[in-house]
C-alpha positions as CSV (number, residue, x, y, z in Angstrom):
1,D,0.0,0.0,0.0
2,L,1.7,3.1,-1.2
3,Y,-0.9,5.4,0.3
4,R,-0.1,7.9,3.0
5,H,-3.0,8.0,5.4
6,F,-3.8,11.4,6.8
7,V,-6.0,12.2,9.8
8,I,-7.2,15.7,10.7
9,K,-8.3,15.4,14.3
10,Q,-11.6,17.0,15.5
11,G,-10.9,20.6,16.4
12,E,-7.7,20.8,14.3
13,H,-6.8,22.2,10.9
14,Y,-3.5,20.4,10.1
15,A,-3.3,16.8,9.1
16,S,-1.1,14.2,10.7
17,P,1.4,13.1,9.8
18,R,3.0,16.5,9.1
19,V,5.1,16.1,5.9
20,V,7.7,18.5,4.6
21,E,8.6,17.9,0.9
22,T,9.5,19.9,-2.1
23,L,8.2,19.4,-5.7
24,K,11.0,18.6,-8.1
25,S,8.8,18.6,-11.2
26,N,6.3,20.8,-13.1
27,N,3.7,18.1,-12.7
28,L,2.1,17.0,-9.4
29,S,0.2,13.7,-10.0
30,F,-1.5,11.8,-7.3
31,T,-4.3,9.4,-6.4
32,A,-6.6,10.3,-3.5
33,K,-9.4,8.5,-1.6
34,F,-11.8,10.2,0.7
35,D,-13.2,8.3,3.7
36,P,-16.8,8.6,4.8
37,S,-15.6,10.8,7.6
38,C,-15.1,13.5,4.9
39,E,-18.9,14.0,5.0
40,Y,-19.7,16.7,7.6
41,I,-22.3,19.3,8.4
42,F,-21.4,22.5,10.3
43,D,-23.9,23.8,12.8
44,D,-23.4,27.2,11.1
45,Q,-24.4,26.5,7.5
46,G,-22.7,29.7,6.4
47,F,-19.4,27.9,6.6
48,Q,-20.4,24.8,4.7
49,D,-18.9,26.0,1.5
50,S,-15.5,26.6,3.1
51,K,-12.7,24.8,1.1
52,N,-10.5,22.2,2.7
53,K,-7.2,21.8,1.1
54,L,-6.1,18.4,-0.4
55,L,-2.7,18.8,-2.1
56,G,-0.7,21.3,-4.1
57,F,2.3,23.5,-3.9
58,A,3.5,27.0,-3.1
59,D,4.8,28.8,-6.2
60,C,7.1,31.6,-7.3
61,N,9.5,31.1,-4.4
62,S,6.9,32.8,-2.2
63,M,4.5,31.9,0.7
64,H,1.4,30.0,-0.2
65,H,-1.0,32.9,0.5
66,E,0.9,34.9,-2.1
67,N,1.3,32.3,-4.9
68,S,0.1,28.7,-4.8
69,A,-2.0,26.1,-6.6
70,R,-3.8,23.2,-5.0
71,F,-6.8,21.0,-5.2
72,A,-9.4,21.7,-2.5
73,W,-12.6,19.9,-1.5
74,Q,-15.8,20.5,0.4
75,W,-18.9,18.5,1.4
76,L,-21.8,20.5,0.0
77,H,-25.1,19.6,-1.6
78,N,-24.7,16.0,-0.2
79,Q,-21.6,15.4,-2.4
80,L,-17.9,15.8,-2.3
81,E,-16.9,18.7,-4.6
82,I,-13.4,19.3,-5.9
83,Y,-12.1,22.7,-6.7
84,A,-9.0,24.4,-8.1
85,Y,-7.8,26.7,-5.3
86,C,-5.0,29.2,-6.0
87,Y,-3.4,32.3,-4.7
88,V,-2.3,34.5,-7.6
89,N,-0.3,37.6,-6.6
90,G,-2.0,37.5,-3.2
91,E,-5.6,37.1,-4.6
92,R,-7.5,33.9,-4.0
93,V,-9.0,32.2,-7.1
94,E,-11.3,29.2,-6.9
95,Q,-12.9,27.2,-9.7
96,F,-15.2,24.1,-9.5
97,V,-13.5,21.0,-11.0
98,G,-15.9,18.1,-10.4
99,V,-17.5,15.7,-8.0
100,V,-16.0,12.5,-6.6
101,E,-17.4,9.5,-4.7
102,I,-16.5,8.7,-1.2
103,G,-14.3,5.6,-1.0
104,E,-13.2,5.6,-4.7
105,E,-9.8,6.2,-6.1
106,N,-9.5,9.5,-8.0
107,Q,-6.7,10.7,-10.2
108,F,-5.5,14.3,-9.7
109,Q,-3.0,16.1,-11.9
110,L,-1.7,19.7,-11.4
111,K,0.6,21.0,-14.1
112,L,2.7,24.1,-13.8
113,L,3.1,25.9,-17.1
114,E,4.8,29.1,-17.8
115,T,1.7,31.3,-17.5
116,Q,-1.0,29.0,-16.0
117,Y,-1.9,26.1,-13.7
118,V,-3.7,23.2,-15.2
119,F,-6.0,21.1,-13.0
120,I,-7.1,17.7,-14.2
121,L,-9.5,15.3,-12.3
122,N,-9.9,11.7,-13.5
123,N,-8.9,12.7,-17.1
124,Q,-11.9,15.1,-17.4
125,Q,-11.7,18.4,-19.2
126,P,-8.8,20.5,-17.8
127,I,-9.4,23.6,-15.7
128,T,-6.9,26.4,-16.1
129,I,-6.1,29.3,-13.8
130,E,-3.6,32.1,-14.8
131,R,-0.3,32.0,-12.9
132,G,1.0,35.0,-11.0
133,T,3.0,37.7,-12.9
134,T,5.3,38.2,-9.9
135,C,6.9,34.8,-10.2
136,N,10.5,34.1,-9.5
137,T,11.5,30.5,-10.1
138,G,12.8,28.7,-7.0
139,I,11.6,26.2,-4.4
140,Y,8.1,24.7,-4.7
141,Y,7.1,23.2,-1.4
142,I,4.2,20.8,-1.3
143,L,1.1,21.8,0.6
144,W,-0.4,18.8,2.3
145,P,-4.0,18.3,3.6
146,Y,-5.5,21.1,5.7
147,F,-9.1,21.4,7.0
148,G,-10.9,24.7,6.5
149,G,-10.2,28.1,6.5
150,T,-12.0,29.4,9.5
151,L,-13.5,26.4,11.2
152,P,-11.5,23.3,12.2
153,A,-12.6,19.8,11.5
154,P,-15.9,19.0,13.2
155,Q,-14.9,15.3,13.6
156,D,-11.8,13.2,12.9
157,V,-11.4,13.3,9.1
158,H,-9.5,10.6,7.2
159,L,-8.1,10.6,3.7
160,S,-5.4,8.9,1.7
161,I,-3.0,10.1,-0.9
162,K,-0.6,8.2,-3.1
163,M,2.0,10.2,-5.1
164,N,2.4,9.1,-8.7
165,Y,6.0,9.8,-9.3
């Protein structure tokens, strides 16, 4: 089993284990499976559309809130929705990518091109987002699972990721 199993504990944002790794390619390709624990309902429905981060990378030799690209997910409308989630020159950009089923393997690919990020889910139509204009090449550090923005995980959340090197 080449999967890394991540747990985001109830009341937390960060997944365990904490992994530090850099991206040594212009292509981040991985397989992910979402556990039934990824279905959640917040008491305050106004936060239900908050994006949880799956996997991606910081870009442009900068911090991830300045320039980054990653896949995100949320449990909304009784389904697990996948999004492209980027910071471009400090501005957040989100775009719907598709829906996945709980418990199934899903293929994710994030390509780093000169002027754009390309997001591909299960070989579906690619989604593109323009890359920052303030980019300096340098280190691209991988951004691992993180729950939320504002609210932490309402329960223990389990998911698995297998890197496709």
